[in-house]
N, C-alpha and C positions, 0 to 999 in steps of 0.2 A: 230624198229624205233629209239630207242635211239643208237643202234649201229650205224646206218647211220648217225645220227646227230654227233656222236663223231667222226667218220670217215671223214666227212666233214669238221669239226672243224681241225682235224689233218691235213687234206690235205691243208687248207688255212694256217694254221701256216707253215708248211713245204715249201710251195710256198713262203711265205713271207720272211722266213729266207733265203731260197736259193736265192731269188731275191736280198736281201740285200747283200749277199756273192758275187754275181755276179758283183754288182755295185762297191764292193771294188776292186774285180779282174779287172774289166774294168779301174777303177781309177788307179790303180797300173800300169797296162799296158801303159795307155795313158801317165801318168807322167813320167814313167821310160823312154819312149820314147822321151819324151821332154827334160828330163835331158841329155839323150845320145847325144842330139845335141848341148849342151853347151860346148864349147872350152876355154881352158886356154887362157887368153888375150881378150876375148870377152868383148865388153863393156856392162855395166850394163843395158842400154837402150834395148840392143838386147836380154840379158837374160831375162828381164821382159817382153818381147813380147812372148817368149817361156813359160815362167813360171811367169804369172801375178799373183799378190797377190789377194787373195780372198777379196772382199770388206769389210767384217767384220773381217779380220784376224789381231791379234795383231802382231806387228813387233818387234822383240828383235834385238838389235845390240850391238855389243862390239868391242872394238879396242885395239890393241896393237902396238908397234913401227911402223911396215910398213904395217899393214893389219887391216881389220875390218871384224867381222863376222856377218853376217845377217841371221835370221830365220824368216819365215813366212809360213802361209798356203796357198796353191793353191786351195785347197777346203776344205770341211768340216773334210776330213779324212787324209789328207796328207799335211806334212810339208817339206820344203825345207831349207836347211841350204847352204850357199855360203860364201866364203871368197872373199873379193875385196881388191884392192890397193886403193891408194889416188888419182888417176889420175883425173885431171879435177876438184879438190876440189876448190870451190870459196874462196878467201882470201882478207882481207882487206888491206889497204895501208901499214900496218906494217908487212903483210905476216901471219897474224893470220888466221887460218881456220874459215870460217863463218859457214860452215856445212861440215860434212865428206861425205854426200851423193851428188853424181853427176852422171849423165847419163853415164859419160865417165869412171867412175870407171871400172878397168879391172878385170876380174876374175883370182885368184890366184890359186884356187884348184877345183876340179872336185865338183859340187854340191852333196848333200847328201840328198836323199829323205826317209823320214821315216813315217810310218803310226802312227799318234796320232790324237786323236779327238781334233778339234779346241775348245778352251775354248771360253764359252760366257762371253763376257765382257759387263758389263752395266754401263753406266755413270749415277748416280743419281743427282749429282750437280757438278758444276764447281765453283771453288772459284777464285776470281780475286785477285791478290796480286799487290798492287800499292806501287810505291816509293813516298815517302814524304820526300823532302829536301835530296834526295840521300840516304836515309837509309831505311832498311827493316822494314815494319810495318806490322806485322801479322794481320790477320782480327779480332781476338779475342782483340787484344790491340787497334785497332782503335774503336771498338764498345764499349770498356770501357772507353775511353777517354770522358771527359765531352764536351758537345756541348755548344759553346759561345752563 
């Protein structure tokens, strides 16, 4: 009886491990296929239809002279990194970039897909920083000021 229970537990464990493994393989195959569809020069909007960011994914972005590198998770196990140019970047009247992200940004290099567990990001509180008289006033300094 003990042996039968042990074999049953072993079978359940093996099935669950193999099931998880097959999900990773399926995810890799699916996302690799989507990455293969991305072409140099493709607009960011089209790329994000093929490789949409996971709703809970953190996004990292960095820029150098003529390009920006963006990395995000497409699912809980797969991260994609892509380099874009600055096509379509919105600018103010003086020509300063208002944002580096535009649906018109163009792909500069082939996306790189890597297996990484998506980190869990929890926001416990949000602090608001307000300007008073055009100067930065940190929250601690505001609360320490006497009230009139």
